[in-house]
C-alpha positions in Angstrom: -66.4 144.0 46.4 -65.5 140.5 45.7 -65.8 139.4 42.0 -68.2 136.7 40.9 -66.3 133.5 39.9 -68.2 131.6 37.1 -68.3 127.8 37.5 -69.6 125.2 35.0 -70.4 125.8 31.3 -71.9 128.9 29.7 -74.9 128.5 27.5 -72.7 129.0 24.4 -70.3 126.4 25.5 -73.1 123.9 26.3 -74.6 124.4 22.9 -71.3 124.0 21.2 -70.6 120.7 23.1 -74.1 119.4 22.2 -73.4 120.3 18.5 -70.1 118.5 18.6 -71.7 115.5 20.3 -74.5 115.3 17.7 -72.0 115.6 14.9 -69.9 112.7 16.4 -73.1 110.7 16.8 -74.0 111.3 13.2 -70.6 110.0 12.1 -71.0 106.9 14.3 -74.4 106.1 13.0 -73.3 106.6 9.4 -70.3 104.3 9.9 -72.6 101.7 11.5 -75.0 101.8 8.6 -72.2 101.7 6.0 -70.6 98.7 7.8 -73.9 96.9 8.0 -74.5 97.5 4.3 -71.0 96.2 3.5 -71.5 93.1 5.6 -74.9 92.4 3.9 -73.3 92.8 0.5 -70.4 90.5 1.4 -72.8 87.9 2.8 -74.9 88.1 -0.3 -71.9 87.7 -2.6 -70.7 84.7 -0.6 -74.1 83.2 -0.9 -74.4 83.3 -4.6 -70.7 82.4 -5.2 -71.2 79.2 -3.1 -74.5 78.4 -4.8 -73.0 79.1 -8.2 -70.0 76.8 -7.7 -72.2 74.0 -6.4 -74.6 74.3 -9.3 -71.9 74.4 -11.9 -70.1 71.5 -10.4 -73.3 69.5 -10.2 -74.2 70.0 -13.9 -70.6 69.6 -15.0 -70.3 66.2 -13.4 -73.7 65.0 -14.8 -73.1 66.3 -18.3 -69.8 64.5 -18.5 -71.5 61.3 -17.6 -74.0 61.6 -20.5 -74.1 58.3 -22.5 -71.6 56.6 -20.2 -71.6 52.8 -20.5 -70.2 50.3 -17.9 -69.5 47.9 -20.8 -68.4 49.7 -24.0 -69.5 46.7 -26.0 -73.1 47.2 -25.1 -75.5 49.3 -27.1 -75.3 53.1 -26.6 -77.6 54.6 -24.0 -80.7 55.8 -25.8 -81.6 59.5 -25.5 -78.5 60.1 -23.3 -78.9 63.9 -23.8 -82.4 65.5 -24.2 -82.8 69.2 -24.1 -86.0 71.3 -24.3 -85.9 75.1 -24.8 -87.9 77.7 -22.8 -90.1 75.3 -20.9 -89.0 76.1 -17.3 -89.5 79.1 -15.0 -88.6 82.4 -16.7 -88.3 80.7 -20.1 -85.4 78.5 -18.8 -84.3 75.4 -20.5 -84.6 71.7 -19.4 -81.9 69.1 -19.7 -82.3 65.3 -19.2 -79.1 63.3 -18.9 -78.9 59.5 -19.0 -76.1 57.0 -18.4 -75.4 53.5 -17.2 -74.9 53.0 -13.5 -73.5 50.1 -11.4 -75.2 48.3 -8.6 -75.9 50.7 -5.8 -75.6 53.9 -7.9 -78.4 56.4 -7.5 -79.8 59.4 -9.3 -79.2 63.1 -8.4 -81.5 62.9 -5.3 -80.5 59.5 -4.0 -83.4 57.6 -5.7 -83.8 55.0 -8.4 -81.1 52.7 -6.9 -79.5 50.5 -9.5 -80.1 46.9 -8.5 -78.8 45.1 -11.5 -75.9 46.4 -13.6 -76.0 48.0 -16.0 -78.9 50.1 -15.0 -79.9 53.4 -16.7 -79.9 56.5 -14.5 -81.7 59.6 -15.7 -81.3 63.1 -14.2 -83.7 65.8 -15.4 -82.8 69.4 -14.5 -85.2 72.3 -14.7 -86.3 75.5 -12.9 -89.4 75.9 -10.8 -90.7 77.8 -7.8 -90.0 75.9 -4.5 -92.3 75.8 -1.5 -91.1 79.2 -0.5 -91.9 80.7 -3.9 -88.3 81.1 -4.7 -86.8 80.2 -8.1 -85.0 76.9 -7.7 -83.1 74.3 -9.6 -85.0 71.0 -9.5 -83.6 67.5 -10.3 -86.1 64.7 -10.9 -88.9 66.8 -9.4 -86.9 67.5 -6.2 -85.7 71.0 -5.2 -81.9 71.0 -4.8 -80.6 74.6 -5.2 -82.6 77.8 -4.6 -81.7 81.2 -6.0 -81.3 80.3 -9.7 -83.5 82.6 -11.7 -82.6 81.4 -15.1 -80.9 78.4 -16.7 -79.9 78.0 -20.3 -78.1 75.4 -22.4 -76.5 75.3 -25.8 -75.2 72.3 -27.6 -71.9 72.0 -29.4 -72.5 70.1 -32.7 -69.7 68.3 -34.5 -70.5 68.6 -38.2 -67.3 67.1 -39.6 -66.6 64.3 -37.2 -63.4 65.7 -35.9 -64.5 65.5 -32.3 -64.8 69.3 -31.9 -67.9 71.5 -31.9 -68.4 73.5 -35.1 -71.4 75.4 -33.9 -73.4 75.9 -30.6 -77.2 75.7 -30.9 -80.2 75.6 -28.7 -81.9 72.2 -28.4 -84.5 73.1 -31.0 -81.8 73.8 -33.6 -80.0 70.5 -33.2 -81.0 67.9 -35.8 -79.1 65.0 -34.4 -78.3 65.0 -30.7 -75.8 62.1 -31.3 -73.5 64.8 -32.9 -73.4 66.8 -29.7 -69.9 66.7 -28.2 -70.1 69.5 -25.7 -72.7 71.6 -23.8 -72.6 75.2 -22.7 -74.3 76.0 -19.4 -75.2 79.4 -18.1 -77.2 80.2 -14.9 -78.3 83.5 -13.3 -78.2 83.4 -9.5 -79.7 86.0 -7.1 -79.5 86.5 -3.4 -82.5 85.6 -1.3 -82.8 89.1 0.2 -82.0 92.6 -0.8 -78.4 93.6 -0.2 -78.3 97.3 -1.1 -80.3 100.4 -1.9 -79.6 100.4 -5.6 -82.2 99.0 -7.9 -80.9 96.2 -10.2 -81.8 97.7 -13.6 -79.2 95.7 -15.5 -79.9 93.3 -18.4 -78.0 90.0 -18.2 -76.8 87.9 -21.2 -76.5 84.2 -20.4 -75.8 82.6 -23.8 -78.0 84.1 -26.5 -77.5 87.9 -26.9 -80.9 88.0 -28.6 -82.6 86.7 -25.4 -81.3 88.8 -22.4 -82.7 88.5 -18.9 -83.9 91.5 -16.8 -84.1 94.1 -15.6 -85.6 93.0 -12.2 -86.3 96.3 -10.4 -85.3 95.0 -7.0 -82.2 95.3 -4.7 -80.9 91.7 -4.9 -77.4 90.9 -6.0 -77.0 88.8 -9.1 -74.3 87.0 -11.0 -74.0 84.9 -14.1 -72.1 81.6 -13.9 -71.2 79.7 -17.1 -69.0 76.9 -18.4 -68.6 74.6 -21.4 -68.5 70.9 -20.7 -67.0 68.3 -23.1 -68.9 65.1 -23.3 -66.5 62.2 -22.8 -68.7 59.3 -23.9 
């Protein structure tokens, strides 16, 4: 009798091949999900870093201009630095900066063109919700930078006329704004969308440890950006 020669796969071999295939597929899916999550995190980080740099540079440039005069022999610019505490979105601060501009100069949003020098330019920064219901930095009532959830200022007061700040105070604690020689700025930025599965339960300190911000109980990525600006004028 001729023996039977088996061809193809046995049931055990087929089941083993299927198990190996499923295992490999699981690894592929997990790698894809992890890579997608990493890309989402990196994109979110890039988003807030770019926005943070822009916001810091914008405020730095304007604060340095506070009180600037085209002609130093003219009278000082009145109310060149006006701060108000806890009046914006999420108890954020407001800051109005004034300085003299030359013919053709504009404010922070391209308006109020100076037609006769010296003309006074005023830029007022505060936080509000934009048309998309997102926390946004406004300047002169125009939305200019979304994603800022909190904005705080402290003012360096020179008490002994040596040109250096002796103490930093909120606007409400400054008796004479003419003694302010520098400004501390801190802003909290968040991504527009969730970037991970972990809930943001952290508490953020911007300037005053007694007034932390958070937790937020969402999956957005957040970073605090801060700097100290010396007033030159």
